[in-house]
Backbone as CSV, one residue per row, in Angstrom:
resi,resn,N_x,N_y,N_z,CA_x,CA_y,CA_z,C_x,C_y,C_z
1,MET,-56.817,52.102,7.865,-56.994,51.257,8.785,-56.330,49.808,8.570
2,ALA,-55.358,49.611,9.366,-54.561,48.697,9.372,-55.346,47.002,9.239
3,THR,-55.072,46.326,8.468,-55.606,44.834,8.506,-54.537,43.840,9.188
4,VAL,-54.844,43.075,9.870,-54.143,42.053,10.350,-54.462,40.904,9.506
5,SER,-53.436,40.322,9.107,-53.487,39.197,8.591,-53.422,37.736,9.532
6,VAL,-54.451,37.055,9.380,-54.029,35.682,10.320,-53.307,34.758,9.545
7,PRO,-52.422,34.022,9.810,-51.844,32.599,9.188,-52.719,31.759,9.242
8,VAL,-53.016,31.117,8.067,-53.698,30.109,7.938,-52.889,28.800,7.991
9,GLU,-53.386,27.734,8.633,-52.354,26.607,8.827,-52.719,25.659,7.627
10,ARG,-51.739,25.374,6.748,-52.321,24.694,5.637,-52.138,23.163,6.234
11,THR,-52.972,22.068,5.948,-53.128,20.809,6.105,-52.762,20.085,4.930
12,SER,-52.104,18.925,4.897,-51.694,18.197,3.876,-53.134,17.493,3.148
13,SER,-53.126,17.557,1.835,-54.306,16.908,1.242,-54.314,15.633,1.171
14,ARG,-53.047,14.898,1.888,-53.122,13.188,1.667,-53.573,13.078,3.163
15,PRO,-54.518,12.214,3.282,-54.762,11.614,4.517,-53.735,10.813,5.247
16,ALA,-53.707,10.954,6.737,-52.881,10.042,7.532,-52.600,8.642,6.984
17,GLY,-53.658,8.084,6.716,-53.951,6.591,6.249,-52.901,6.368,4.926
18,SER,-52.837,7.170,4.052,-52.457,7.219,2.805,-50.814,7.223,2.973
19,LYS,-50.416,8.062,3.771,-49.139,8.325,4.181,-48.623,7.246,4.948
20,LEU,-49.330,6.470,5.961,-48.568,5.375,6.557,-48.648,4.157,5.521
21,ILE,-49.822,3.981,4.799,-49.407,2.919,3.717,-48.453,3.011,2.659
22,SER,-47.897,4.066,2.253,-47.165,4.559,1.644,-45.843,4.242,2.056
23,ARG,-45.448,4.635,3.459,-44.507,4.675,4.150,-43.950,2.901,4.251
24,ILE,-44.870,2.122,4.751,-44.944,0.608,4.908,-44.885,-0.038,3.334
25,VAL,-45.045,0.441,2.583,-44.798,-0.061,1.045,-43.156,0.147,0.714
26,LEU,-42.795,1.643,1.062,-41.412,2.153,0.800,-40.543,1.169,1.593
27,TYR,-40.855,0.898,2.877,-39.941,0.163,3.956,-40.058,-1.346,3.369
28,THR,-41.076,-1.879,2.802,-41.055,-2.942,2.498,-40.367,-3.430,1.274
29,VAL,-40.427,-2.370,0.412,-39.371,-2.560,-0.985,-38.145,-2.523,-0.647
30,LEU,-37.504,-1.510,0.599,-36.167,-1.375,0.697,-35.683,-2.717,1.621
31,VAL,-36.416,-3.195,2.387,-36.217,-4.241,3.228,-35.759,-5.452,2.105
32,LEU,-36.673,-5.791,1.247,-36.642,-6.933,0.097,-35.265,-6.430,-0.588
33,ILE,-35.074,-5.031,-1.127,-33.706,-5.092,-1.790,-32.888,-5.328,-1.010
34,GLY,-32.636,-5.063,0.587,-31.498,-5.173,1.237,-31.213,-6.829,1.611
35,LEU,-32.248,-7.696,1.534,-32.447,-8.974,1.725,-31.897,-9.579,0.512
36,PHE,-32.093,-9.127,-0.592,-31.521,-9.637,-1.906,-30.004,-9.363,-1.866
37,PHE,-29.466,-8.738,-1.279,-27.991,-8.567,-1.198,-27.231,-9.242,0.048
38,VAL,-28.008,-9.332,1.071,-27.692,-9.911,2.307,-27.650,-11.333,2.229
39,LEU,-28.623,-11.819,1.753,-28.822,-13.472,1.944,-28.034,-14.028,1.360
40,PRO,-27.284,-13.546,0.229,-25.777,-14.642,-0.190,-24.632,-14.353,0.644
41,LEU,-24.634,-13.532,1.240,-23.621,-13.304,2.351,-23.938,-14.375,3.677
42,VAL,-24.982,-14.163,3.839,-25.588,-15.300,4.964,-25.295,-16.454,4.702
43,TRP,-25.710,-16.924,3.178,-25.671,-18.407,3.092,-24.106,-18.754,2.983
44,MET,-23.086,-17.493,2.247,-21.743,-18.167,2.255,-21.018,-18.292,3.902
45,PHE,-21.450,-17.535,4.625,-20.847,-17.609,6.082,-21.551,-18.823,6.935
46,THR,-22.806,-19.114,6.473,-23.361,-20.366,7.048,-22.937,-21.812,6.415
47,THR,-22.616,-21.620,5.094,-21.963,-22.927,4.484,-20.685,-23.394,5.026
48,ALA,-19.834,-22.042,5.014,-18.724,-22.007,5.408,-18.364,-22.877,7.194
49,VAL,-19.322,-22.797,7.833,-19.163,-23.634,9.084,-19.879,-24.811,9.158
50,LYS,-20.300,-25.147,7.914,-21.041,-26.444,7.966,-19.995,-27.418,7.517
51,PRO,-20.517,-28.962,8.210,-19.469,-30.072,8.027,-19.974,-30.501,6.323
52,PHE,-19.155,-31.190,5.967,-19.177,-31.653,4.494,-20.555,-31.986,4.311
53,VAL,-21.210,-32.969,5.004,-22.513,-33.627,4.400,-23.494,-32.629,4.419
54,GLU,-23.327,-31.752,5.529,-24.468,-30.542,5.444,-24.458,-29.708,4.493
55,THR,-23.432,-29.662,3.774,-22.922,-28.271,2.291,-23.794,-29.000,1.329
56,LEU,-24.235,-30.323,1.410,-24.839,-30.881,0.344,-26.264,-30.934,0.609
57,GLN,-27.016,-30.103,1.492,-28.325,-29.960,1.865,-28.370,-28.790,1.661
58,ILE,-29.739,-28.398,1.512,-30.343,-26.818,1.334,-30.942,-26.667,2.750
59,THR,-30.032,-26.122,3.518,-30.432,-25.512,4.812,-29.497,-24.330,5.241
60,TRP,-30.525,-23.516,5.759,-29.719,-22.071,5.956,-28.813,-22.271,7.445
61,ILE,-29.562,-22.750,8.593,-28.811,-22.942,9.833,-28.175,-24.344,9.827
62,PRO,-26.821,-24.039,10.169,-26.160,-25.518,10.194,-26.512,-26.291,11.624
63,GLN,-26.552,-27.668,11.430,-27.118,-28.204,12.528,-25.798,-28.681,13.412
64,GLU,-24.711,-28.815,12.880,-23.383,-29.072,13.808,-22.310,-28.081,13.481
65,PRO,-22.582,-26.681,13.455,-21.463,-25.806,13.039,-19.965,-26.183,13.511
66,THR,-19.160,-25.981,12.710,-17.663,-26.306,13.166,-16.787,-25.333,12.228
67,LEU,-15.522,-25.096,12.711,-14.603,-24.184,11.946,-13.489,-25.133,11.076
68,GLN,-13.819,-26.317,10.965,-13.121,-27.297,10.446,-12.705,-26.957,8.985
69,ASN,-13.461,-25.982,8.435,-13.200,-25.577,6.912,-12.316,-24.558,6.955
70,PHE,-12.306,-23.902,7.825,-11.160,-22.596,8.030,-9.570,-23.496,8.466
71,ARG,-9.772,-24.507,9.336,-8.520,-25.015,9.700,-8.036,-25.898,8.467
72,ASP,-8.567,-26.445,7.540,-8.367,-27.231,6.572,-7.538,-26.264,5.511
73,ILE,-8.146,-25.006,5.044,-7.788,-24.215,4.304,-6.403,-23.550,4.714
74,PHE,-6.382,-23.247,5.857,-5.080,-22.670,6.648,-3.969,-23.440,7.177
75,ASN,-4.550,-24.936,7.275,-3.350,-25.698,7.582,-2.879,-26.534,6.712
76,ASP,-3.663,-27.012,5.391,-3.135,-27.604,4.220,-1.981,-26.911,3.515
77,PRO,-0.702,-27.496,3.764,0.469,-27.112,3.047,-0.127,-26.868,1.363
78,SER,-0.686,-27.502,0.875,-1.062,-27.366,-0.782,-2.037,-26.361,-1.186
79,ILE,-2.691,-25.808,-0.054,-3.554,-24.641,0.064,-2.977,-23.354,0.873
80,PRO,-2.060,-22.543,0.163,-1.474,-21.514,0.900,-2.435,-20.432,0.868
81,VAL,-3.564,-20.686,1.753,-4.428,-19.526,1.731,-3.664,-18.268,2.305
82,LEU,-3.256,-18.230,3.388,-2.351,-17.050,4.230,-1.801,-16.523,3.101
83,ARG,-0.803,-16.808,2.219,0.170,-16.448,1.270,-0.679,-15.810,0.322
84,TRP,-1.801,-16.482,-0.196,-2.470,-15.820,-1.333,-3.265,-14.580,-0.541
85,PHE,-3.701,-14.607,0.605,-4.563,-13.649,1.406,-3.398,-12.344,1.333
86,LEU,-2.321,-12.790,1.750,-1.346,-11.529,1.743,-0.550,-10.816,0.584
87,ASN,-0.573,-11.702,-0.533,-0.465,-11.332,-1.929,-1.549,-10.372,-2.431
88,SER,-2.878,-10.706,-2.092,-3.787,-9.949,-2.693,-3.935,-8.598,-1.761
89,LEU,-3.946,-9.061,-0.474,-3.843,-7.431,0.371,-2.991,-6.570,-0.085
90,GLY,-1.395,-6.875,-0.193,-0.347,-6.041,-0.722,-0.633,-5.605,-1.990
91,LEU,-0.927,-6.343,-3.172,-1.301,-5.786,-4.204,-2.349,-4.848,-4.348
92,ALA,-3.342,-4.966,-3.552,-4.775,-4.419,-3.751,-4.460,-2.907,-2.756
93,THR,-3.563,-3.043,-1.757,-3.288,-1.760,-1.253,-2.230,-1.037,-2.194
94,ALA,-1.313,-1.252,-2.425,-0.379,-0.993,-3.384,-0.899,-0.261,-4.743
95,PHE,-1.870,-1.014,-5.137,-2.462,-0.520,-6.365,-3.444,0.754,-5.955
96,THR,-4.370,0.358,-4.958,-5.098,1.211,-4.900,-4.471,2.968,-4.143
97,LEU,-3.227,3.012,-3.484,-2.680,4.041,-3.092,-2.147,4.796,-4.641
98,SER,-1.315,3.656,-5.536,-1.155,4.539,-6.694,-2.005,5.062,-7.607
99,VAL,-3.281,4.563,-7.512,-4.468,4.974,-8.366,-4.889,6.378,-7.775
100,LEU,-4.888,6.384,-6.518,-5.395,7.594,-5.677,-4.540,8.628,-6.111
101,VAL,-3.174,8.485,-6.031,-2.174,9.354,-6.342,-2.439,9.793,-7.971
102,LEU,-2.201,8.901,-8.647,-2.336,9.376,-10.203,-3.618,9.670,-10.482
103,ASP,-4.911,9.382,-10.198,-5.900,9.868,-10.613,-6.299,11.032,-10.055
104,SER,-6.063,11.413,-8.899,-6.055,12.561,-8.260,-5.222,13.956,-8.968
105,LEU,-3.986,13.576,-9.380,-3.313,14.547,-10.161,-4.010,14.700,-11.267
106,ALA,-4.048,13.551,-11.892,-4.705,13.918,-13.616,-6.053,14.329,-13.423
107,GLY,-7.014,14.298,-12.436,-8.472,14.772,-12.482,-8.296,16.335,-12.084
108,TYR,-7.282,16.797,-11.426,-7.029,18.125,-11.091,-6.581,18.800,-12.098
109,ALA,-5.532,17.976,-12.835,-5.081,18.854,-14.283,-6.268,18.934,-15.139
110,TYR,-6.982,17.831,-15.099,-7.909,18.091,-16.235,-9.185,19.171,-15.787
111,ALA,-9.349,19.308,-14.688,-10.458,20.220,-14.199,-9.976,21.646,-13.901
112,ARG,-8.833,21.850,-13.708,-8.395,23.226,-13.306,-7.304,23.932,-14.380
113,ILE,-6.385,23.058,-14.710,-5.087,23.588,-15.277,-5.575,23.536,-17.070
114,GLU,-5.328,24.774,-17.529,-5.703,24.989,-18.783,-4.092,24.613,-19.921
115,PHE,-4.572,23.847,-20.664,-3.508,23.558,-21.853,-3.853,23.015,-22.901
116,PRO,-3.045,23.150,-24.162,-3.799,22.854,-25.507,-4.208,21.469,-25.695
117,GLY,-5.475,21.335,-26.247,-5.933,19.846,-26.365,-6.315,19.182,-25.251
118,ARG,-6.554,20.038,-24.198,-7.167,19.152,-22.914,-8.426,18.799,-23.379
119,ASN,-9.520,19.455,-23.718,-10.700,18.578,-24.059,-10.507,17.555,-25.051
120,ALA,-9.991,17.671,-26.047,-9.729,16.588,-26.965,-9.146,15.610,-26.294
121,LEU,-8.081,15.538,-25.671,-7.566,14.703,-24.888,-8.430,13.761,-24.021
122,PHE,-9.178,14.390,-22.897,-10.202,14.054,-22.314,-11.234,13.230,-22.797
123,GLY,-11.590,13.874,-24.129,-12.821,13.065,-24.741,-12.254,11.739,-25.334
124,LEU,-10.969,11.843,-25.791,-10.311,10.473,-26.258,-10.248,9.546,-25.060
125,LEU,-9.924,9.935,-23.996,-9.914,9.227,-22.700,-11.232,8.541,-22.544
126,LEU,-12.231,9.134,-22.547,-13.442,9.055,-22.117,-14.174,7.916,-23.000
127,ALA,-13.675,7.847,-24.281,-14.138,7.115,-25.565,-13.650,5.485,-25.032
128,THR,-12.384,5.553,-24.307,-11.972,4.406,-24.048,-12.867,3.609,-23.018
129,LEU,-13.546,4.307,-22.339,-14.705,3.732,-21.298,-15.741,2.475,-22.050
130,VAL,-15.965,2.969,-23.413,-16.829,2.086,-24.102,-16.497,0.949,-24.577
131,MET,-15.094,0.595,-24.653,-14.237,-0.351,-25.055,-14.494,-1.492,-23.889
132,PRO,-14.507,-2.909,-24.628,-14.686,-3.831,-23.593,-13.332,-4.191,-23.204
133,GLY,-12.956,-4.484,-21.594,-11.707,-4.412,-21.289,-10.811,-5.523,-21.890
134,ILE,-11.821,-6.660,-22.409,-11.247,-7.714,-23.107,-10.398,-7.792,-24.143
135,MET,-10.674,-6.421,-24.874,-9.900,-6.389,-26.010,-8.485,-5.828,-25.643
136,PHE,-7.985,-5.383,-24.541,-6.973,-4.863,-23.896,-6.060,-5.988,-23.548
137,LEU,-6.194,-7.243,-23.422,-5.796,-8.273,-22.637,-4.431,-8.590,-23.623
138,VAL,-4.758,-8.922,-24.991,-3.597,-9.221,-25.675,-2.427,-8.268,-25.642
139,PRO,-2.940,-6.981,-26.189,-1.751,-5.934,-26.091,-1.066,-5.712,-24.622
140,ASN,-1.776,-5.643,-23.609,-1.114,-5.480,-22.240,-0.445,-6.742,-21.963
141,PHE,-0.598,-8.083,-22.466,0.171,-9.180,-22.179,1.325,-9.019,-22.907
142,ILE,1.569,-8.645,-24.189,2.699,-8.450,-24.822,3.508,-7.580,-24.387
143,THR,3.091,-6.269,-23.959,3.666,-5.409,-23.466,4.432,-5.599,-21.801
144,ILE,3.824,-6.351,-21.048,4.248,-6.985,-19.875,5.079,-7.993,-20.135
145,ALA,5.176,-8.793,-21.161,6.050,-9.832,-21.309,7.237,-9.069,-22.201
146,ARG,7.276,-8.299,-22.811,8.474,-7.674,-23.409,9.245,-6.836,-22.346
147,LEU,8.308,-6.227,-21.334,9.292,-5.656,-20.229,9.616,-6.713,-19.213
148,ASN,9.514,-7.908,-19.481,10.237,-9.164,-18.758,9.639,-9.120,-17.208
149,TRP,7.870,-8.687,-17.089,7.240,-8.472,-15.981,6.407,-9.628,-15.471
150,LEU,6.544,-10.564,-16.273,5.573,-11.750,-15.852,5.929,-12.505,-14.708
151,ASN,5.086,-12.757,-13.979,5.238,-13.559,-12.619,5.716,-12.319,-11.818
152,THR,5.436,-11.244,-11.954,5.712,-10.239,-11.045,4.423,-9.349,-10.500
153,TYR,4.997,-8.844,-9.514,3.402,-8.016,-8.922,3.352,-6.859,-9.787
154,GLN,4.381,-6.106,-10.211,4.220,-4.951,-11.076,3.697,-5.070,-12.283
155,GLY,3.667,-6.209,-12.853,3.061,-6.900,-14.151,1.625,-6.845,-13.865
156,VAL,1.133,-7.472,-12.724,-0.461,-7.194,-12.346,-0.849,-5.808,-12.219
157,MET,-0.098,-4.995,-11.438,-0.508,-3.755,-11.147,-0.357,-2.610,-12.441
158,ALA,0.432,-3.000,-13.247,0.762,-1.827,-14.224,-0.318,-1.496,-15.117
159,PRO,-1.244,-2.369,-15.561,-2.256,-1.992,-16.737,-3.276,-1.393,-16.020
160,GLY,-3.435,-1.558,-14.958,-4.675,-0.862,-14.266,-4.432,0.432,-13.857
161,LEU,-3.068,0.706,-13.650,-2.904,2.097,-13.422,-3.241,3.208,-14.188
162,ALA,-3.617,2.717,-15.357,-3.938,3.851,-16.509,-5.433,3.951,-16.703
163,GLY,-6.222,3.460,-15.801,-7.592,3.637,-15.615,-8.407,4.842,-15.907
164,VAL,-9.137,4.846,-16.590,-9.787,6.074,-16.934,-11.113,6.812,-16.088
165,PHE,-11.446,5.619,-15.486,-12.612,5.822,-14.656,-12.291,7.008,-13.344
166,GLY,-11.169,6.443,-12.719,-10.776,7.460,-11.615,-10.411,8.775,-12.045
167,VAL,-9.720,9.055,-13.240,-9.397,10.363,-13.788,-10.646,11.068,-14.025
168,PHE,-11.843,10.377,-14.809,-13.176,11.205,-14.825,-13.707,11.467,-13.752
169,PHE,-13.818,10.516,-12.540,-14.436,10.575,-11.220,-13.868,11.914,-10.215
170,MET,-12.673,12.008,-10.542,-11.922,12.903,-9.555,-12.089,14.218,-10.212
171,ARG,-12.076,14.524,-11.745,-12.161,15.618,-12.624,-13.619,16.114,-11.833
172,GLN,-14.755,15.238,-11.913,-16.013,15.662,-11.841,-16.167,16.332,-10.367
173,PHE,-15.354,15.865,-9.452,-15.237,16.349,-8.151,-14.646,17.690,-7.985
174,PHE,-13.534,17.914,-8.729,-12.729,18.856,-8.392,-13.303,20.180,-9.079
175,GLN,-14.189,19.909,-10.359,-14.907,20.536,-10.932,-15.864,21.385,-10.070
176,GLY,-16.540,20.556,-9.129,-17.365,21.050,-8.243,-17.350,21.952,-7.024
177,ILE,-15.690,21.824,-6.772,-15.514,22.688,-5.769,-15.304,24.235,-6.219
178,PRO,-15.871,25.313,-5.509,-15.800,26.487,-5.845,-14.166,27.069,-6.269
179,LYS,-14.223,27.933,-7.253,-12.963,28.130,-7.727,-12.733,29.557,-6.657
180,GLU,-13.545,30.015,-6.276,-12.993,31.101,-5.107,-12.125,30.907,-4.154
181,LEU,-12.159,29.477,-3.675,-11.288,29.001,-2.659,-9.892,28.945,-3.229
182,GLU,-9.674,28.476,-4.485,-8.348,28.425,-4.919,-7.862,29.712,-5.558
183,GLU,-8.724,30.665,-5.876,-8.311,31.910,-6.084,-7.873,32.924,-5.046
184,ALA,-8.668,32.543,-3.886,-8.167,33.359,-2.397,-6.560,32.849,-2.206
185,ALA,-6.473,31.386,-2.491,-4.938,30.894,-2.263,-4.112,31.720,-3.047
186,TYR,-4.244,31.615,-4.426,-3.712,32.138,-5.281,-3.242,33.766,-5.006
187,ILE,-4.239,34.688,-4.430,-3.832,35.886,-4.188,-3.097,35.813,-2.846
188,ASP,-3.168,34.842,-2.098,-2.199,34.954,-0.874,-0.591,34.476,-1.237
189,GLY,-0.540,34.059,-2.694,0.767,33.727,-2.945,1.135,32.243,-3.427
190,ALA,-0.087,31.279,-3.246,0.115,30.090,-3.081,0.352,29.463,-4.531
191,SER,1.045,28.401,-4.713,1.368,27.792,-6.196,0.426,26.861,-6.392
192,VAL,0.373,26.160,-7.771,-0.798,25.342,-8.094,-0.619,24.028,-6.882
193,TRP,0.801,23.836,-6.991,0.989,22.750,-5.881,0.378,22.759,-4.707
194,THR,0.865,23.951,-4.091,0.183,24.461,-2.601,-1.403,24.347,-2.548
195,THR,-1.852,24.971,-3.572,-3.135,25.006,-3.744,-3.688,23.486,-3.938
196,PHE,-3.378,22.837,-4.802,-3.732,21.203,-4.704,-3.876,20.736,-3.597
197,PHE,-2.493,20.569,-2.890,-2.499,19.784,-1.491,-3.082,20.268,-0.208
198,ARG,-3.212,21.854,-0.384,-3.473,22.362,1.164,-5.272,22.924,0.773
199,VAL,-5.384,22.963,-0.369,-7.053,23.426,-0.292,-7.956,22.431,-1.005
200,SER,-7.851,22.053,-2.299,-8.474,21.090,-3.130,-8.573,19.521,-2.638
201,LEU,-7.126,18.994,-2.400,-7.099,17.433,-1.936,-7.976,17.558,-0.417
202,PRO,-7.779,18.290,0.617,-8.513,17.899,1.811,-9.804,18.148,1.572
203,LEU,-10.384,18.886,0.761,-11.725,18.612,0.256,-12.451,17.419,-0.363
204,ALA,-11.309,17.025,-0.881,-11.744,15.604,-1.694,-11.745,14.365,-0.868
205,LYS,-11.497,14.268,0.335,-11.381,13.120,1.017,-12.755,12.243,0.839
206,GLY,-13.724,12.433,0.658,-15.029,11.915,0.686,-14.770,11.170,-0.887
207,ALA,-14.633,11.932,-1.810,-14.266,11.240,-3.318,-13.096,10.389,-3.341
208,LEU,-12.096,10.498,-2.418,-10.913,9.658,-2.297,-11.124,8.347,-1.695
209,ALA,-12.056,8.580,-0.659,-12.546,7.394,0.021,-13.380,6.728,-0.894
210,THR,-14.133,7.087,-1.698,-15.089,6.345,-2.709,-14.222,5.607,-3.771
211,LEU,-13.315,6.414,-4.075,-12.435,6.005,-5.222,-11.663,4.644,-4.830
212,ALA,-11.194,4.928,-3.341,-10.501,3.915,-2.894,-11.228,2.561,-2.666
213,ILE,-12.500,2.709,-2.223,-13.392,1.431,-2.059,-13.462,0.603,-3.653
214,ILE,-13.927,1.649,-4.442,-14.034,0.971,-5.526,-12.747,0.160,-6.224
215,THR,-11.479,0.859,-6.336,-10.180,0.287,-6.934,-9.858,-0.745,-5.655
216,PHE,-10.104,-0.569,-4.363,-9.536,-1.836,-3.757,-10.572,-3.063,-4.105
217,LEU,-11.813,-2.910,-4.164,-12.482,-4.138,-4.379,-12.483,-4.568,-5.735
218,THR,-11.955,-3.634,-6.667,-11.817,-3.970,-8.404,-10.504,-4.861,-8.180
219,SER,-9.400,-4.473,-7.552,-8.229,-5.434,-7.457,-8.318,-6.303,-6.434
220,TRP,-8.760,-6.463,-5.918,-9.292,-7.546,-4.879,-9.970,-8.545,-5.398
221,ASN,-10.646,-8.515,-6.190,-11.644,-9.499,-6.850,-11.276,-9.808,-8.406
222,ASP,-10.141,-9.169,-8.795,-9.458,-9.231,-10.067,-8.966,-10.793,-10.259
223,PHE,-9.531,-11.607,-11.372,-9.462,-12.977,-11.553,-8.555,-12.998,-12.785
224,LEU,-9.104,-12.680,-14.037,-8.463,-13.050,-15.187,-7.016,-12.504,-15.591
225,TRP,-6.808,-11.219,-15.213,-5.440,-10.738,-15.251,-4.526,-11.310,-14.581
226,PRO,-4.807,-11.536,-13.080,-3.443,-12.281,-12.534,-3.442,-13.810,-12.887
227,LEU,-4.647,-14.266,-13.376,-4.480,-15.632,-13.756,-3.574,-15.780,-15.134
228,LEU,-3.545,-14.754,-16.124,-2.845,-14.810,-17.006,-1.381,-14.431,-16.791
229,ILE,-1.159,-13.732,-15.759,0.280,-13.207,-15.569,1.019,-13.984,-14.417
230,MET,0.320,-14.448,-13.682,1.105,-14.858,-12.377,0.824,-16.589,-12.571
231,ASN,1.830,-17.470,-13.054,1.757,-18.747,-12.987,2.492,-19.545,-11.696
232,VAL,3.368,-18.710,-10.827,3.645,-19.254,-9.651,3.082,-19.486,-8.517
233,ARG,2.910,-20.538,-8.235,1.707,-20.619,-7.080,1.779,-19.815,-5.699
234,GLU,2.970,-19.944,-5.321,2.972,-19.111,-4.347,2.753,-17.464,-4.533
235,ARG,2.905,-16.674,-5.569,2.685,-15.890,-5.819,0.919,-15.346,-6.140
236,GLN,0.454,-16.292,-6.542,-0.884,-16.006,-6.796,-1.873,-15.125,-5.864
237,THR,-2.762,-14.266,-6.230,-3.742,-13.826,-5.674,-4.743,-14.732,-4.880
238,LEU,-5.497,-14.171,-3.982,-6.825,-15.284,-3.527,-7.688,-15.454,-4.347
239,PRO,-8.317,-14.927,-5.253,-9.341,-15.526,-6.099,-8.865,-16.583,-7.050
240,VAL,-7.431,-16.115,-7.585,-7.125,-17.177,-8.474,-6.581,-18.536,-7.795
241,GLY,-6.154,-18.436,-6.310,-5.626,-19.566,-5.608,-6.976,-20.375,-5.502
242,LEU,-8.120,-19.716,-4.670,-9.122,-20.397,-4.408,-9.659,-21.046,-5.713
243,ALA,-9.527,-20.682,-6.841,-10.228,-21.471,-7.693,-9.661,-22.740,-8.129
244,THR,-8.352,-22.822,-7.834,-7.525,-24.354,-7.601,-7.943,-25.249,-6.488
245,ILE,-8.752,-24.741,-5.479,-9.279,-25.823,-4.574,-10.438,-26.905,-5.129
246,GLN,-11.179,-26.438,-6.092,-12.268,-27.011,-6.395,-11.649,-28.260,-7.165
247,GLY,-12.216,-29.489,-7.027,-11.642,-30.725,-7.895,-12.389,-30.736,-9.029
248,GLN,-11.552,-31.679,-9.968,-12.131,-31.864,-11.500,-13.427,-32.330,-11.268
249,TYR,-14.037,-33.201,-10.523,-15.437,-33.762,-10.289,-16.159,-33.470,-9.412
250,THR,-15.339,-33.072,-8.082,-16.433,-32.942,-6.943,-15.740,-31.288,-6.357
251,PHE,-16.878,-30.983,-5.641,-16.815,-29.653,-5.010,-16.725,-29.772,-3.615
252,ASP,-15.900,-29.171,-2.879,-15.991,-29.208,-1.598,-16.345,-27.652,-1.172
253,TYR,-17.895,-27.691,-1.153,-18.431,-26.317,-0.934,-18.147,-25.635,0.343
254,GLY,-17.901,-26.125,1.466,-17.406,-25.885,2.609,-16.127,-25.053,2.493
255,LYS,-15.282,-25.638,1.910,-14.032,-24.983,1.837,-13.910,-23.860,1.031
256,LEU,-14.748,-24.087,-0.222,-14.954,-22.873,-1.055,-15.434,-21.552,-0.432
257,MET,-16.512,-21.619,0.380,-16.968,-20.745,1.154,-16.361,-20.369,2.328
258,ALA,-15.478,-21.196,2.933,-14.597,-20.413,3.864,-13.688,-19.613,3.340
259,GLY,-13.079,-20.165,1.986,-12.080,-19.147,1.290,-12.668,-17.796,0.777
260,ALA,-14.108,-17.905,0.403,-14.821,-16.871,-0.099,-15.177,-15.944,1.228
261,ALA,-15.312,-16.451,2.245,-15.586,-15.680,3.556,-14.187,-14.839,4.096
262,VAL,-13.222,-15.549,3.830,-12.071,-14.817,4.073,-11.658,-13.688,3.102
263,THR,-12.057,-13.786,1.729,-12.119,-13.032,0.677,-13.017,-11.695,0.927
264,ALA,-14.209,-11.876,1.585,-15.123,-10.885,1.678,-14.689,-9.989,3.003
265,ILE,-14.027,-10.604,4.026,-14.022,-9.939,5.412,-13.324,-8.496,5.035
266,PRO,-11.941,-8.461,4.421,-11.304,-7.099,4.132,-12.042,-6.028,3.498
267,VAL,-12.816,-6.502,2.524,-13.643,-5.455,1.799,-14.719,-4.721,2.627
268,LEU,-15.519,-5.808,3.795,-16.189,-5.348,4.558,-15.892,-4.244,5.667
269,ILE,-14.885,-4.754,5.874,-14.211,-4.104,7.028,-13.692,-2.574,6.456
270,LEU,-13.117,-2.497,5.338,-12.669,-1.249,4.494,-14.066,-0.440,4.315
271,TYR,-15.245,-0.894,3.976,-16.290,-0.091,3.616,-16.654,0.414,4.872
272,THR,-16.779,-0.430,6.005,-16.969,-0.067,7.500,-16.474,1.246,7.961
273,LEU,-15.064,1.125,7.535,-14.189,2.322,8.084,-14.246,3.631,7.469
274,LEU,-14.631,3.313,5.954,-14.783,4.434,4.785,-16.134,4.829,4.872
275,GLN,-17.123,4.320,5.594,-18.752,4.689,5.034,-18.639,6.329,5.293
276,ARG,-18.319,6.733,6.540,-18.830,8.112,6.873,-18.131,9.063,5.745
277,TYR,-17.208,8.704,4.922,-16.213,9.584,3.832,-17.200,9.334,2.598
278,ILE,-17.765,8.159,1.984,-18.493,8.195,1.259,-19.823,8.906,1.248
279,VAL,-20.463,9.041,2.307,-21.545,9.927,2.593,-21.356,11.383,2.616
280,GLN,-19.934,11.825,2.895,-19.516,13.368,2.902,-19.351,13.455,1.409
281,SER,-18.994,12.588,0.716,-18.766,12.808,-0.902,-19.684,12.900,-1.669
282,VAL,-20.975,12.373,-0.959,-22.544,12.648,-1.646,-22.827,13.921,-1.397
283,ALA,-22.703,14.239,0.041,-22.973,15.761,0.283,-22.400,16.891,-0.177
284,MET,-21.219,16.522,-0.609,-20.176,17.545,-1.085,-20.515,17.752,-2.590
285,SER,-20.938,16.485,-3.146,-21.214,16.643,-4.593,-22.271,17.813,-5.064
286,GLY,-22.961,18.113,-4.162,-23.961,19.319,-4.554,-23.020,20.845,-4.377
287,LEU,-22.243,20.792,-3.713,-21.413,21.945,-3.704,-21.208,22.796,-4.874
288,LYS,-21.712,23.690,-5.116,-21.389,24.745,-6.233,-21.260,26.150,-5.901
289,GLY,-20.373,26.517,-6.814,-20.050,28.320,-6.787,-20.385,28.971,-5.530
């Protein structure tokens, strides 16, 4: 005699009220964390549109908002903010594109190409990540000086092109791509270069977007190295130039925050444009075999 099994509906052991409380606590914590990062930006933008008198007061909302601070930093001949902005934008863009090309090639080589001493060399590169960057300032400065690259844009870019983080990041991503995809291309007669450009690289758009944001942000906010290399005022980057706005005894916080707002806007735009690729990178990171 056949027996009929009746599916038993499982109910959660946790009451509905407990779930609601847990969700409220979770959302409250997330909102507090979000405010921790957003409030400094809000303070920066509100201070940038305050008159000088209001910048000395602790108020969130300006009573008489004005764009005079932006007019001052853009119209003052002694403060070439627009030139500094273009310098930073050009340097950060060129630096980011160069790093993406070099690190994607190196990362793919370490992930897929067998050559003598590969693991030992990669381990040596990773060891440099634990060294503080300040210890490389003097050797890099001497190298750039001997190449006669002081006060040049290539002098600012060159040391950072040998960054190890991007190589490690791209290597880990390429290792997560199933080898069967590349082996299928090899069977069809594709070379290593063709496989890299037509199979692996298109799948790495998310990783490249993530690396692009990190690299662009690092170059855009870099202060110490451009300060050492670039002494010509018209060739300075935006962070270095903005540091010269403050006086010896007084600070015009309105102008400083206006300059900081100009500095932050390109990064926010870049992140907004590449956000979906970052999500794609996180999703693809779990793709195995």
